[in-house]
C-alpha positions in Angstrom: -1.2 7.4 11.5 0.6 6.0 7.9 2.5 7.9 5.6 3.1 7.1 1.8 6.2 8.9 0.2 4.8 9.2 -3.3 5.3 10.3 -6.3 2.4 9.3 -8.6 4.7 6.3 -9.9 2.9 3.3 -11.2 4.5 1.3 -8.0 2.5 4.3 -5.8 -0.3 3.5 -7.3 -0.6 -0.2 -6.8 1.0 0.6 -3.4 -2.1 3.4 -2.8 -4.6 1.1 -4.3 -3.4 -2.0 -1.8 -3.8 0.5 1.6 -7.0 1.4 0.5 -8.5 -1.7 -0.2 -7.3 -2.9 3.1 -8.9 0.1 4.9 -5.5 1.7 5.8 -5.6 5.3 6.9 -2.7 7.4 5.4 -1.0 10.7 4.8 0.5 11.0 0.9 3.4 13.0 1.4 4.7 14.2 -2.6 6.7 17.1 -2.1 10.2 16.9 -3.6 11.5 18.7 -1.0 10.4 17.2 1.6 11.2 13.9 0.1 14.9 15.6 0.1 14.4 16.5 3.2 13.6 13.3 5.2 16.1 11.2 3.4 14.4 9.5 0.6 15.7 8.7 -2.8 13.3 6.8 -4.2 9.7 5.8 -3.8 7.7 4.9 -3.0 7.8 4.4 1.0 5.8 3.4 3.2 5.9 4.8 7.4 4.5 3.1 10.0 5.1 3.9 13.7 8.7 5.0 12.6 9.9 2.0 10.3 9.9 2.8 6.9 9.4 0.1 4.5 10.1 -0.2 0.3 7.5 -1.5 -2.3 7.5 -5.0 -1.6 7.6 -5.2 2.1 5.1 -2.6 2.2 2.5 -4.4 -0.6 3.0 -7.3 2.2 2.2 -5.1 5.4 -1.1 -4.1 4.0 -2.1 -7.5 2.6 -1.7 -8.1 6.0 -4.3 -5.9 7.5 -6.9 -6.5 4.4 -10.3 -6.6 6.6 -8.5 -5.4 9.7 -9.3 -2.3 11.4 -6.1 0.1 12.3 
C-alpha cells in the first residue's frame, strides 16, 4: 500500500492522476498535524514500502507502473 502525503496543491493533483492512471492503490494523508508528525514539510510525498519520494521521482515511479498490477 502506498501513502500519498498531500494538501491538494497542483502537483498533488498531478501525482494523484498519475497514480490513478497506473491503477495504484493509495491512502491520502492531508492532515497537517500528521504531516508535521511524520516530519514532512513539503508535498506531495509518496511513500512506498517505507521509501519516500518527492514529486519528480514519484511521477517516474507511477509512470513505470502504468499497466502493471500492484
